[in-house]
HTML snippet that shows the backbone in 3Dmol.js (N, CA, C, O; Angstrom):
<script src="https://3Dmol.org/build/3Dmol-min.js"></script>
<div id="view" style="width:600px;height:400px;position:relative"></div>
<script>
const pdb = `
ATOM      1  N   MET A   1       7.680  16.426  28.238  1.00  0.00           N
ATOM      2  CA  MET A   1       7.930  15.321  27.312  1.00  0.00           C
ATOM      3  C   MET A   1       8.667  15.862  26.091  1.00  0.00           C
ATOM      4  O   MET A   1       8.279  16.888  25.533  1.00  0.00           O
ATOM      5  N   ALA A   2       9.706  15.190  25.685  1.00  0.00           N
ATOM      6  CA  ALA A   2      10.505  15.612  24.540  1.00  0.00           C
ATOM      7  C   ALA A   2       9.773  15.277  23.241  1.00  0.00           C
ATOM      8  O   ALA A   2       9.098  14.254  23.127  1.00  0.00           O
ATOM      9  N   ASP A   3       9.931  16.180  22.263  1.00  0.00           N
ATOM     10  CA  ASP A   3       9.331  15.925  20.953  1.00  0.00           C
ATOM     11  C   ASP A   3      10.110  14.816  20.257  1.00  0.00           C
ATOM     12  O   ASP A   3      11.326  14.695  20.409  1.00  0.00           O
ATOM     13  N   VAL A   4       9.387  14.017  19.496  1.00  0.00           N
ATOM     14  CA  VAL A   4       9.996  12.901  18.778  1.00  0.00           C
ATOM     15  C   VAL A   4       9.927  13.222  17.291  1.00  0.00           C
ATOM     16  O   VAL A   4       8.891  13.654  16.785  1.00  0.00           O
ATOM     17  N   TYR A   5      11.039  13.007  16.600  1.00  0.00           N
ATOM     18  CA  TYR A   5      11.123  13.324  15.185  1.00  0.00           C
ATOM     19  C   TYR A   5      11.630  12.123  14.392  1.00  0.00           C
ATOM     20  O   TYR A   5      12.302  11.236  14.919  1.00  0.00           O
ATOM     21  N   LEU A   6      11.283  12.129  13.111  1.00  0.00           N
ATOM     22  CA  LEU A   6      11.793  11.129  12.179  1.00  0.00           C
ATOM     23  C   LEU A   6      12.731  11.835  11.207  1.00  0.00           C
ATOM     24  O   LEU A   6      12.509  12.990  10.841  1.00  0.00           O
ATOM     25  N   THR A   7      13.762  11.141  10.800  1.00  0.00           N
ATOM     26  CA  THR A   7      14.620  11.677   9.751  1.00  0.00           C
ATOM     27  C   THR A   7      13.953  11.419   8.410  1.00  0.00           C
ATOM     28  O   THR A   7      12.970  10.685   8.313  1.00  0.00           O
ATOM     29  N   GLN A   8      14.506  12.035   7.389  1.00  0.00           N
ATOM     30  CA  GLN A   8      13.962  11.861   6.049  1.00  0.00           C
ATOM     31  C   GLN A   8      14.021  10.397   5.625  1.00  0.00           C
ATOM     32  O   GLN A   8      13.079   9.885   5.020  1.00  0.00           O
ATOM     33  N   LYS A   9      15.116   9.730   5.938  1.00  0.00           N
ATOM     34  CA  LYS A   9      15.275   8.318   5.584  1.00  0.00           C
ATOM     35  C   LYS A   9      14.264   7.456   6.332  1.00  0.00           C
ATOM     36  O   LYS A   9      13.657   6.563   5.740  1.00  0.00           O
ATOM     37  N   GLU A  10      14.076   7.713   7.634  1.00  0.00           N
ATOM     38  CA  GLU A  10      13.115   6.935   8.430  1.00  0.00           C
ATOM     39  C   GLU A  10      11.698   7.112   7.896  1.00  0.00           C
ATOM     40  O   GLU A  10      10.931   6.151   7.831  1.00  0.00           O
ATOM     41  N   LEU A  11      11.348   8.344   7.513  1.00  0.00           N
ATOM     42  CA  LEU A  11      10.008   8.591   6.975  1.00  0.00           C
ATOM     43  C   LEU A  11       9.827   7.904   5.626  1.00  0.00           C
ATOM     44  O   LEU A  11       8.756   7.370   5.337  1.00  0.00           O
ATOM     45  N   SER A  12      10.865   7.917   4.804  1.00  0.00           N
ATOM     46  CA  SER A  12      10.747   7.253   3.496  1.00  0.00           C
ATOM     47  C   SER A  12      10.572   5.744   3.661  1.00  0.00           C
ATOM     48  O   SER A  12       9.845   5.117   2.891  1.00  0.00           O
ATOM     49  N   ILE A  13      11.227   5.166   4.647  1.00  0.00           N
ATOM     50  CA  ILE A  13      11.062   3.735   4.922  1.00  0.00           C
ATOM     51  C   ILE A  13       9.673   3.456   5.473  1.00  0.00           C
ATOM     52  O   ILE A  13       9.027   2.484   5.083  1.00  0.00           O
ATOM     53  N   ARG A  14       9.216   4.311   6.382  1.00  0.00           N
ATOM     54  CA  ARG A  14       7.903   4.122   6.997  1.00  0.00           C
ATOM     55  C   ARG A  14       6.788   4.178   5.961  1.00  0.00           C
ATOM     56  O   ARG A  14       5.848   3.385   6.013  1.00  0.00           O
ATOM     57  N   TRP A  15       6.890   5.107   5.024  1.00  0.00           N
ATOM     58  CA  TRP A  15       5.851   5.272   4.009  1.00  0.00           C
ATOM     59  C   TRP A  15       6.157   4.517   2.724  1.00  0.00           C
ATOM     60  O   TRP A  15       5.352   4.547   1.793  1.00  0.00           O
ATOM     61  N   ARG A  16       7.278   3.853   2.651  1.00  0.00           N
ATOM     62  CA  ARG A  16       7.688   3.100   1.459  1.00  0.00           C
ATOM     63  C   ARG A  16       7.689   3.993   0.212  1.00  0.00           C
ATOM     64  O   ARG A  16       7.165   3.631  -0.841  1.00  0.00           O
ATOM     65  N   LYS A  17       8.289   5.159   0.372  1.00  0.00           N
ATOM     66  CA  LYS A  17       8.435   6.116  -0.719  1.00  0.00           C
ATOM     67  C   LYS A  17       9.901   6.474  -0.857  1.00  0.00           C
ATOM     68  O   LYS A  17      10.665   6.341   0.099  1.00  0.00           O
ATOM     69  N   ALA A  18      10.300   6.923  -2.028  1.00  0.00           N
ATOM     70  CA  ALA A  18      11.669   7.342  -2.251  1.00  0.00           C
ATOM     71  C   ALA A  18      11.930   8.631  -1.476  1.00  0.00           C
ATOM     72  O   ALA A  18      11.017   9.428  -1.255  1.00  0.00           O
ATOM     73  N   GLN A  19      13.172   8.827  -1.068  1.00  0.00           N
ATOM     74  CA  GLN A  19      13.512  10.042  -0.344  1.00  0.00           C
ATOM     75  C   GLN A  19      13.262  11.270  -1.212  1.00  0.00           C
ATOM     76  O   GLN A  19      12.917  12.330  -0.691  1.00  0.00           O
ATOM     77  N   SER A  20      13.427  11.147  -2.508  1.00  0.00           N
ATOM     78  CA  SER A  20      13.163  12.282  -3.398  1.00  0.00           C
ATOM     79  C   SER A  20      11.683  12.665  -3.375  1.00  0.00           C
ATOM     80  O   SER A  20      11.347  13.842  -3.513  1.00  0.00           O
ATOM     81  N   THR A  21      10.801  11.686  -3.202  1.00  0.00           N
ATOM     82  CA  THR A  21       9.374  11.971  -3.100  1.00  0.00           C
ATOM     83  C   THR A  21       9.090  12.752  -1.817  1.00  0.00           C
ATOM     84  O   THR A  21       8.317  13.710  -1.829  1.00  0.00           O
ATOM     85  N   ILE A  22       9.710  12.346  -0.719  1.00  0.00           N
ATOM     86  CA  ILE A  22       9.545  13.051   0.551  1.00  0.00           C
ATOM     87  C   ILE A  22      10.033  14.495   0.413  1.00  0.00           C
ATOM     88  O   ILE A  22       9.396  15.424   0.909  1.00  0.00           O
ATOM     89  N   ILE A  23      11.162  14.672  -0.260  1.00  0.00           N
ATOM     90  CA  ILE A  23      11.702  16.025  -0.478  1.00  0.00           C
ATOM     91  C   ILE A  23      10.733  16.865  -1.299  1.00  0.00           C
ATOM     92  O   ILE A  23      10.473  18.022  -0.968  1.00  0.00           O
ATOM     93  N   ASN A  24      10.197  16.278  -2.376  1.00  0.00           N
ATOM     94  CA  ASN A  24       9.247  17.010  -3.227  1.00  0.00           C
ATOM     95  C   ASN A  24       7.997  17.407  -2.452  1.00  0.00           C
ATOM     96  O   ASN A  24       7.510  18.528  -2.600  1.00  0.00           O
ATOM     97  N   TRP A  25       7.472  16.502  -1.628  1.00  0.00           N
ATOM     98  CA  TRP A  25       6.282  16.812  -0.832  1.00  0.00           C
ATOM     99  C   TRP A  25       6.580  17.912   0.182  1.00  0.00           C
ATOM    100  O   TRP A  25       5.744  18.782   0.426  1.00  0.00           O
ATOM    101  N   ARG A  26       7.777  17.871   0.772  1.00  0.00           N
ATOM    102  CA  ARG A  26       8.156  18.901   1.742  1.00  0.00           C
ATOM    103  C   ARG A  26       8.248  20.259   1.056  1.00  0.00           C
ATOM    104  O   ARG A  26       7.741  21.252   1.577  1.00  0.00           O
ATOM    105  N   LYS A  27       8.892  20.309  -0.110  1.00  0.00           N
ATOM    106  CA  LYS A  27       9.044  21.567  -0.842  1.00  0.00           C
ATOM    107  C   LYS A  27       7.709  22.112  -1.327  1.00  0.00           C
ATOM    108  O   LYS A  27       7.541  23.325  -1.461  1.00  0.00           O
ATOM    109  N   ALA A  28       6.748  21.210  -1.592  1.00  0.00           N
ATOM    110  CA  ALA A  28       5.418  21.634  -2.037  1.00  0.00           C
ATOM    111  C   ALA A  28       4.539  22.060  -0.867  1.00  0.00           C
ATOM    112  O   ALA A  28       3.417  22.527  -1.065  1.00  0.00           O
ATOM    113  N   GLY A  29       5.053  21.900   0.357  1.00  0.00           N
ATOM    114  CA  GLY A  29       4.291  22.310   1.535  1.00  0.00           C
ATOM    115  C   GLY A  29       3.307  21.265   2.033  1.00  0.00           C
ATOM    116  O   GLY A  29       2.419  21.581   2.824  1.00  0.00           O
ATOM    117  N   ARG A  30       3.450  20.049   1.589  1.00  0.00           N
ATOM    118  CA  ARG A  30       2.524  18.987   1.994  1.00  0.00           C
ATOM    119  C   ARG A  30       2.933  18.316   3.300  1.00  0.00           C
ATOM    120  O   ARG A  30       2.117  17.632   3.916  1.00  0.00           O
ATOM    121  N   LEU A  31       4.180  18.497   3.734  1.00  0.00           N
ATOM    122  CA  LEU A  31       4.668  17.852   4.954  1.00  0.00           C
ATOM    123  C   LEU A  31       5.196  18.894   5.940  1.00  0.00           C
ATOM    124  O   LEU A  31       5.935  19.800   5.555  1.00  0.00           O
ATOM    125  N   PRO A  32       4.816  18.763   7.208  1.00  0.00           N
ATOM    126  CA  PRO A  32       5.410  19.630   8.227  1.00  0.00           C
ATOM    127  C   PRO A  32       6.816  19.137   8.556  1.00  0.00           C
ATOM    128  O   PRO A  32       7.057  17.931   8.617  1.00  0.00           O
ATOM    129  N   TYR A  33       7.733  20.059   8.765  1.00  0.00           N
ATOM    130  CA  TYR A  33       9.102  19.644   9.072  1.00  0.00           C
ATOM    131  C   TYR A  33       9.763  20.658   9.997  1.00  0.00           C
ATOM    132  O   TYR A  33       9.245  21.752  10.224  1.00  0.00           O
ATOM    133  N   PHE A  34      10.901  20.271  10.514  1.00  0.00           N
ATOM    134  CA  PHE A  34      11.687  21.106  11.408  1.00  0.00           C
ATOM    135  C   PHE A  34      13.141  20.982  10.993  1.00  0.00           C
ATOM    136  O   PHE A  34      13.639  19.882  10.756  1.00  0.00           O
ATOM    137  N   GLN A  35      13.818  22.119  10.907  1.00  0.00           N
ATOM    138  CA  GLN A  35      15.242  22.113  10.582  1.00  0.00           C
ATOM    139  C   GLN A  35      15.959  22.918  11.663  1.00  0.00           C
ATOM    140  O   GLN A  35      15.796  24.136  11.741  1.00  0.00           O
ATOM    141  N   PRO A  36      16.759  22.236  12.504  1.00  0.00           N
ATOM    142  CA  PRO A  36      17.487  22.956  13.548  1.00  0.00           C
ATOM    143  C   PRO A  36      18.400  24.027  12.951  1.00  0.00           C
ATOM    144  O   PRO A  36      18.942  23.849  11.860  1.00  0.00           O
ATOM    145  N   LEU A  37      18.566  25.136  13.668  1.00  0.00           N
ATOM    146  CA  LEU A  37      19.414  26.228  13.196  1.00  0.00           C
ATOM    147  C   LEU A  37      20.836  25.740  12.950  1.00  0.00           C
ATOM    148  O   LEU A  37      21.410  25.026  13.772  1.00  0.00           O
ATOM    149  N   GLY A  38      21.389  26.127  11.824  1.00  0.00           N
ATOM    150  CA  GLY A  38      22.756  25.764  11.489  1.00  0.00           C
ATOM    151  C   GLY A  38      22.947  24.312  11.096  1.00  0.00           C
ATOM    152  O   GLY A  38      24.081  23.834  11.057  1.00  0.00           O
ATOM    153  N   SER A  39      21.874  23.602  10.804  1.00  0.00           N
ATOM    154  CA  SER A  39      21.969  22.188  10.462  1.00  0.00           C
ATOM    155  C   SER A  39      21.334  21.935   9.102  1.00  0.00           C
ATOM    156  O   SER A  39      20.401  22.630   8.700  1.00  0.00           O
ATOM    157  N   LYS A  40      21.846  20.944   8.408  1.00  0.00           N
ATOM    158  CA  LYS A  40      21.259  20.539   7.131  1.00  0.00           C
ATOM    159  C   LYS A  40      20.215  19.449   7.321  1.00  0.00           C
ATOM    160  O   LYS A  40      19.490  19.102   6.389  1.00  0.00           O
ATOM    161  N   THR A  41      20.145  18.920   8.520  1.00  0.00           N
ATOM    162  CA  THR A  41      19.229  17.822   8.816  1.00  0.00           C
ATOM    163  C   THR A  41      17.782  18.317   8.836  1.00  0.00           C
ATOM    164  O   THR A  41      17.463  19.333   9.453  1.00  0.00           O
ATOM    165  N   ILE A  42      16.922  17.575   8.147  1.00  0.00           N
ATOM    166  CA  ILE A  42      15.483  17.863   8.139  1.00  0.00           C
ATOM    167  C   ILE A  42      14.810  16.812   9.009  1.00  0.00           C
ATOM    168  O   ILE A  42      15.051  15.616   8.844  1.00  0.00           O
ATOM    169  N   LEU A  43      13.969  17.258   9.934  1.00  0.00           N
ATOM    170  CA  LEU A  43      13.270  16.340  10.836  1.00  0.00           C
ATOM    171  C   LEU A  43      11.764  16.525  10.668  1.00  0.00           C
ATOM    172  O   LEU A  43      11.279  17.626  10.409  1.00  0.00           O
ATOM    173  N   TYR A  44      11.050  15.435  10.819  1.00  0.00           N
ATOM    174  CA  TYR A  44       9.597  15.440  10.670  1.00  0.00           C
ATOM    175  C   TYR A  44       8.975  15.023  11.994  1.00  0.00           C
ATOM    176  O   TYR A  44       9.289  13.945  12.498  1.00  0.00           O
ATOM    177  N   PRO A  45       8.090  15.855  12.580  1.00  0.00           N
ATOM    178  CA  PRO A  45       7.492  15.519  13.875  1.00  0.00           C
ATOM    179  C   PRO A  45       6.557  14.308  13.772  1.00  0.00           C
ATOM    180  O   PRO A  45       5.657  14.272  12.933  1.00  0.00           O
ATOM    181  N   VAL A  46       6.785  13.334  14.632  1.00  0.00           N
ATOM    182  CA  VAL A  46       6.025  12.080  14.585  1.00  0.00           C
ATOM    183  C   VAL A  46       4.540  12.325  14.829  1.00  0.00           C
ATOM    184  O   VAL A  46       3.703  11.713  14.165  1.00  0.00           O
ATOM    185  N   ASP A  47       4.194  13.214  15.777  1.00  0.00           N
ATOM    186  CA  ASP A  47       2.780  13.441  16.065  1.00  0.00           C
ATOM    187  C   ASP A  47       2.039  14.004  14.847  1.00  0.00           C
ATOM    188  O   ASP A  47       0.894  13.625  14.600  1.00  0.00           O
ATOM    189  N   LYS A  48       2.666  14.891  14.092  1.00  0.00           N
ATOM    190  CA  LYS A  48       2.034  15.448  12.884  1.00  0.00           C
ATOM    191  C   LYS A  48       1.961  14.389  11.771  1.00  0.00           C
ATOM    192  O   LYS A  48       0.987  14.336  11.020  1.00  0.00           O
ATOM    193  N   ILE A  49       2.970  13.575  11.680  1.00  0.00           N
ATOM    194  CA  ILE A  49       2.983  12.502  10.674  1.00  0.00           C
ATOM    195  C   ILE A  49       1.864  11.507  10.966  1.00  0.00           C
ATOM    196  O   ILE A  49       1.169  11.071  10.048  1.00  0.00           O
ATOM    197  N   GLU A  50       1.684  11.144  12.244  1.00  0.00           N
ATOM    198  CA  GLU A  50       0.617  10.212  12.620  1.00  0.00           C
ATOM    199  C   GLU A  50      -0.757  10.819  12.351  1.00  0.00           C
ATOM    200  O   GLU A  50      -1.675  10.106  11.944  1.00  0.00           O
ATOM    201  N   GLU A  51      -0.915  12.135  12.573  1.00  0.00           N
ATOM    202  CA  GLU A  51      -2.185  12.795  12.246  1.00  0.00           C
ATOM    203  C   GLU A  51      -2.471  12.690  10.751  1.00  0.00           C
ATOM    204  O   GLU A  51      -3.595  12.399  10.343  1.00  0.00           O
ATOM    205  N   MET A  52      -1.439  12.932   9.940  1.00  0.00           N
ATOM    206  CA  MET A  52      -1.612  12.827   8.489  1.00  0.00           C
ATOM    207  C   MET A  52      -1.996  11.409   8.086  1.00  0.00           C
ATOM    208  O   MET A  52      -2.844  11.216   7.215  1.00  0.00           O
ATOM    209  N   GLU A  53      -1.375  10.418   8.717  1.00  0.00           N
ATOM    210  CA  GLU A  53      -1.691   9.031   8.401  1.00  0.00           C
ATOM    211  C   GLU A  53      -3.149   8.721   8.746  1.00  0.00           C
ATOM    212  O   GLU A  53      -3.829   8.019   7.998  1.00  0.00           O
ATOM    213  N   GLN A  54      -3.630   9.244   9.879  1.00  0.00           N
ATOM    214  CA  GLN A  54      -5.025   9.021  10.270  1.00  0.00           C
ATOM    215  C   GLN A  54      -5.986   9.673   9.276  1.00  0.00           C
ATOM    216  O   GLN A  54      -7.007   9.087   8.917  1.00  0.00           O
ATOM    217  N   GLU A  55      -5.652  10.891   8.833  1.00  0.00           N
ATOM    218  CA  GLU A  55      -6.518  11.608   7.888  1.00  0.00           C
ATOM    219  C   GLU A  55      -6.588  10.915   6.538  1.00  0.00           C
ATOM    220  O   GLU A  55      -7.632  10.926   5.887  1.00  0.00           O
ATOM    221  N   HIS A  56      -5.492  10.317   6.117  1.00  0.00           N
ATOM    222  CA  HIS A  56      -5.419   9.759   4.775  1.00  0.00           C
ATOM    223  C   HIS A  56      -5.565   8.240   4.714  1.00  0.00           C
ATOM    224  O   HIS A  56      -5.397   7.647   3.649  1.00  0.00           O
ATOM    225  N   THR A  57      -5.873   7.611   5.834  1.00  0.00           N
ATOM    226  CA  THR A  57      -6.070   6.165   5.845  1.00  0.00           C
ATOM    227  C   THR A  57      -7.523   5.865   5.490  1.00  0.00           C
ATOM    228  O   THR A  57      -8.449   6.390   6.109  1.00  0.00           O
ATOM    229  N   LYS A  58      -7.703   5.031   4.504  1.00  0.00           N
ATOM    230  CA  LYS A  58      -9.053   4.654   4.085  1.00  0.00           C
ATOM    231  C   LYS A  58      -9.499   3.420   4.856  1.00  0.00           C
ATOM    232  O   LYS A  58      -8.747   2.459   5.016  1.00  0.00           O
ATOM    233  N   VAL A  59     -10.722   3.468   5.321  1.00  0.00           N
ATOM    234  CA  VAL A  59     -11.303   2.337   6.042  1.00  0.00           C
ATOM    235  C   VAL A  59     -12.207   1.602   5.062  1.00  0.00           C
ATOM    236  O   VAL A  59     -13.080   2.222   4.454  1.00  0.00           O
ATOM    237  N   PRO A  60     -12.021   0.295   4.895  1.00  0.00           N
ATOM    238  CA  PRO A  60     -12.858  -0.432   3.942  1.00  0.00           C
ATOM    239  C   PRO A  60     -14.313  -0.456   4.401  1.00  0.00           C
ATOM    240  O   PRO A  60     -14.615  -0.603   5.585  1.00  0.00           O
ATOM    241  N   GLU A  61     -15.195  -0.306   3.424  1.00  0.00           N
ATOM    242  CA  GLU A  61     -16.623  -0.366   3.730  1.00  0.00           C
ATOM    243  C   GLU A  61     -17.032  -1.808   3.976  1.00  0.00           C
ATOM    244  O   GLU A  61     -16.442  -2.739   3.427  1.00  0.00           O
ATOM    245  N   GLU A  62     -18.047  -1.976   4.807  1.00  0.00           N
ATOM    246  CA  GLU A  62     -18.513  -3.324   5.104  1.00  0.00           C
ATOM    247  C   GLU A  62     -19.279  -3.845   3.908  1.00  0.00           C
ATOM    248  O   GLU A  62     -20.175  -3.175   3.394  1.00  0.00           O
ATOM    249  N   VAL A  63     -18.932  -5.022   3.470  1.00  0.00           N
ATOM    250  CA  VAL A  63     -19.566  -5.641   2.314  1.00  0.00           C
ATOM    251  C   VAL A  63     -20.665  -6.565   2.809  1.00  0.00           C
ATOM    252  O   VAL A  63     -20.414  -7.423   3.656  1.00  0.00           O
ATOM    253  N   PRO A  64     -21.893  -6.402   2.291  1.00  0.00           N
ATOM    254  CA  PRO A  64     -22.966  -7.290   2.743  1.00  0.00           C
ATOM    255  C   PRO A  64     -22.691  -8.722   2.303  1.00  0.00           C
ATOM    256  O   PRO A  64     -22.097  -8.954   1.250  1.00  0.00           O
ATOM    257  N   PRO A  65     -23.125  -9.675   3.113  1.00  0.00           N
ATOM    258  CA  PRO A  65     -22.884 -11.073   2.733  1.00  0.00           C
ATOM    259  C   PRO A  65     -23.645 -11.421   1.454  1.00  0.00           C
ATOM    260  O   PRO A  65     -24.752 -10.934   1.223  1.00  0.00           O
ATOM    261  N   THR A  66     -23.043 -12.256   0.643  1.00  0.00           N
ATOM    262  CA  THR A  66     -23.677 -12.650  -0.613  1.00  0.00           C
ATOM    263  C   THR A  66     -24.476 -13.928  -0.406  1.00  0.00           C
ATOM    264  O   THR A  66     -24.159 -14.754   0.450  1.00  0.00           O
ATOM    265  N   LYS A  67     -25.506 -14.062  -1.202  1.00  0.00           N
ATOM    266  CA  LYS A  67     -26.350 -15.248  -1.130  1.00  0.00           C
ATOM    267  C   LYS A  67     -25.654 -16.372  -1.886  1.00  0.00           C
ATOM    268  O   LYS A  67     -25.267 -16.206  -3.043  1.00  0.00           O
ATOM    269  N   LYS A  68     -25.499 -17.493  -1.239  1.00  0.00           N
ATOM    270  CA  LYS A  68     -24.832 -18.621  -1.879  1.00  0.00           C
ATOM    271  C   LYS A  68     -25.812 -19.331  -2.801  1.00  0.00           C
ATOM    272  O   LYS A  68     -26.964 -19.581  -2.447  1.00  0.00           O
ATOM    273  N   THR A  69     -25.331 -19.641  -3.968  1.00  0.00           N
ATOM    274  CA  THR A  69     -26.157 -20.357  -4.937  1.00  0.00           C
ATOM    275  C   THR A  69     -25.616 -21.769  -5.094  1.00  0.00           C
ATOM    276  O   THR A  69     -24.486 -22.074  -4.712  1.00  0.00           O
ATOM    277  N   GLU A  70     -26.448 -22.609  -5.663  1.00  0.00           N
ATOM    278  CA  GLU A  70     -26.015 -23.982  -5.893  1.00  0.00           C
ATOM    279  C   GLU A  70     -24.918 -23.982  -6.957  1.00  0.00           C
ATOM    280  O   GLU A  70     -24.971 -23.209  -7.914  1.00  0.00           O
ATOM    281  N   PRO A  71     -23.947 -24.833  -6.786  1.00  0.00           N
ATOM    282  CA  PRO A  71     -22.915 -24.892  -7.823  1.00  0.00           C
ATOM    283  C   PRO A  71     -23.514 -25.415  -9.123  1.00  0.00           C
ATOM    284  O   PRO A  71     -24.409 -26.259  -9.128  1.00  0.00           O
ATOM    285  N   GLU A  72     -22.994 -24.889 -10.208  1.00  0.00           N
ATOM    286  CA  GLU A  72     -23.497 -25.320 -11.506  1.00  0.00           C
ATOM    287  C   GLU A  72     -23.190 -26.798 -11.710  1.00  0.00           C
ATOM    288  O   GLU A  72     -22.135 -27.292 -11.314  1.00  0.00           O
ATOM    289  N   LYS A  73     -24.137 -27.491 -12.336  1.00  0.00           N
ATOM    290  CA  LYS A  73     -23.922 -28.908 -12.609  1.00  0.00           C
ATOM    291  C   LYS A  73     -22.843 -29.023 -13.670  1.00  0.00           C
ATOM    292  O   LYS A  73     -22.872 -28.345 -14.697  1.00  0.00           O
ATOM    293  N   ARG A  74     -21.917 -29.876 -13.398  1.00  0.00           N
ATOM    294  CA  ARG A  74     -20.826 -30.059 -14.341  1.00  0.00           C
ATOM    295  C   ARG A  74     -21.245 -31.055 -15.411  1.00  0.00           C
ATOM    296  O   ARG A  74     -21.824 -32.105 -15.133  1.00  0.00           O
ATOM    297  N   LYS A  75     -20.937 -30.692 -16.606  1.00  0.00           N
ATOM    298  CA  LYS A  75     -21.229 -31.590 -17.718  1.00  0.00           C
ATOM    299  C   LYS A  75     -20.131 -32.630 -17.789  1.00  0.00           C
ATOM    300  O   LYS A  75     -18.970 -32.357 -17.486  1.00  0.00           O
ATOM    301  N   LYS A  76     -20.515 -33.811 -18.189  1.00  0.00           N
ATOM    302  CA  LYS A  76     -19.531 -34.870 -18.342  1.00  0.00           C
ATOM    303  C   LYS A  76     -18.638 -34.523 -19.520  1.00  0.00           C
ATOM    304  O   LYS A  76     -19.122 -34.018 -20.533  1.00  0.00           O
ATOM    305  N   PRO A  77     -17.364 -34.780 -19.407  1.00  0.00           N
ATOM    306  CA  PRO A  77     -16.479 -34.464 -20.523  1.00  0.00           C
ATOM    307  C   PRO A  77     -16.781 -35.354 -21.724  1.00  0.00           C
ATOM    308  O   PRO A  77     -17.150 -36.519 -21.577  1.00  0.00           O
ATOM    309  N   VAL A  78     -16.621 -34.792 -22.892  1.00  0.00           N
ATOM    310  CA  VAL A  78     -16.845 -35.530 -24.131  1.00  0.00           C
ATOM    311  C   VAL A  78     -15.588 -36.349 -24.410  1.00  0.00           C
ATOM    312  O   VAL A  78     -14.479 -35.823 -24.509  1.00  0.00           O
ATOM    313  N   VAL A  79     -15.801 -37.640 -24.531  1.00  0.00           N
ATOM    314  CA  VAL A  79     -14.681 -38.525 -24.796  1.00  0.00           C
ATOM    315  C   VAL A  79     -14.837 -39.061 -26.204  1.00  0.00           C
ATOM    316  O   VAL A  79     -15.848 -39.679 -26.537  1.00  0.00           O
ATOM    317  N   SER A  80     -13.830 -38.822 -27.025  1.00  0.00           N
ATOM    318  CA  SER A  80     -13.900 -39.314 -28.400  1.00  0.00           C
ATOM    319  C   SER A  80     -13.491 -40.784 -28.430  1.00  0.00           C
ATOM    320  O   SER A  80     -12.921 -41.310 -27.474  1.00  0.00           O
ATOM    321  N   ALA A  81     -13.791 -41.417 -29.530  1.00  0.00           N
ATOM    322  CA  ALA A  81     -13.440 -42.829 -29.685  1.00  0.00           C
ATOM    323  C   ALA A  81     -11.924 -42.964 -29.667  1.00  0.00           C
ATOM    324  O   ALA A  81     -11.218 -42.075 -30.145  1.00  0.00           O
ATOM    325  N   PRO A  82     -11.421 -44.054 -29.127  1.00  0.00           N
ATOM    326  CA  PRO A  82      -9.973 -44.219 -29.085  1.00  0.00           C
ATOM    327  C   PRO A  82      -9.387 -44.258 -30.482  1.00  0.00           C
ATOM    328  O   PRO A  82      -9.975 -44.817 -31.408  1.00  0.00           O
ATOM    329  N   LYS A  83      -8.233 -43.662 -30.613  1.00  0.00           N
ATOM    330  CA  LYS A  83      -7.580 -43.629 -31.922  1.00  0.00           C
ATOM    331  C   LYS A  83      -6.952 -44.975 -32.191  1.00  0.00           C
ATOM    332  O   LYS A  83      -6.412 -45.621 -31.292  1.00  0.00           O
ATOM    333  N   ARG A  84      -7.029 -45.386 -33.434  1.00  0.00           N
ATOM    334  CA  ARG A  84      -6.436 -46.665 -33.812  1.00  0.00           C
ATOM    335  C   ARG A  84      -4.982 -46.443 -34.171  1.00  0.00           C
ATOM    336  O   ARG A  84      -4.620 -45.406 -34.727  1.00  0.00           O
ATOM    337  N   ASP A  85      -4.169 -47.399 -33.858  1.00  0.00           N
ATOM    338  CA  ASP A  85      -2.767 -47.352 -34.263  1.00  0.00           C
ATOM    339  C   ASP A  85      -2.687 -47.747 -35.717  1.00  0.00           C
ATOM    340  O   ASP A  85      -3.139 -48.828 -36.093  1.00  0.00           O
ATOM    341  N   TRP A  86      -2.137 -46.914 -36.513  1.00  0.00           N
ATOM    342  CA  TRP A  86      -1.952 -47.198 -37.937  1.00  0.00           C
ATOM    343  C   TRP A  86      -0.531 -47.650 -38.175  1.00  0.00           C
ATOM    344  O   TRP A  86       0.432 -47.044 -37.704  1.00  0.00           O
ATOM    345  N   ARG A  87      -0.431 -48.725 -38.914  1.00  0.00           N
ATOM    346  CA  ARG A  87       0.892 -49.241 -39.258  1.00  0.00           C
ATOM    347  C   ARG A  87       1.113 -49.057 -40.737  1.00  0.00           C
ATOM    348  O   ARG A  87       0.230 -49.286 -41.563  1.00  0.00           O
ATOM    349  N   ILE A  88       2.308 -48.641 -41.040  1.00  0.00           N
ATOM    350  CA  ILE A  88       2.624 -48.426 -42.450  1.00  0.00           C
ATOM    351  C   ILE A  88       3.673 -49.412 -42.880  1.00  0.00           C
ATOM    352  O   ILE A  88       4.087 -49.406 -44.039  1.00  0.00           O
TER     353      ILE A  88
END
`;
const viewer = $3Dmol.createViewer("view");
viewer.addModel(pdb, "pdb");
viewer.setStyle({}, {cartoon: {color: "spectrum"}});
viewer.zoomTo();
viewer.render();
</script>
């Protein structure tokens, strides 16, 4: 089976990050990458990227159901006396 790789642009789109961020992470050693001999192209192995996504994906905790309470009784709005039309 052939290895599958993502380009820097494809990875930035997938993670919704700027390409400069991907470059910084690669230079800091946070991302595995492959650069073919004699090429300027940087490739990122999909299987390693998916492993990283699994490690860093947070699963929401289950929230216990809340007890429903009676709605608060609404107070009737205060209506002031109608204003009189004043003629000058």
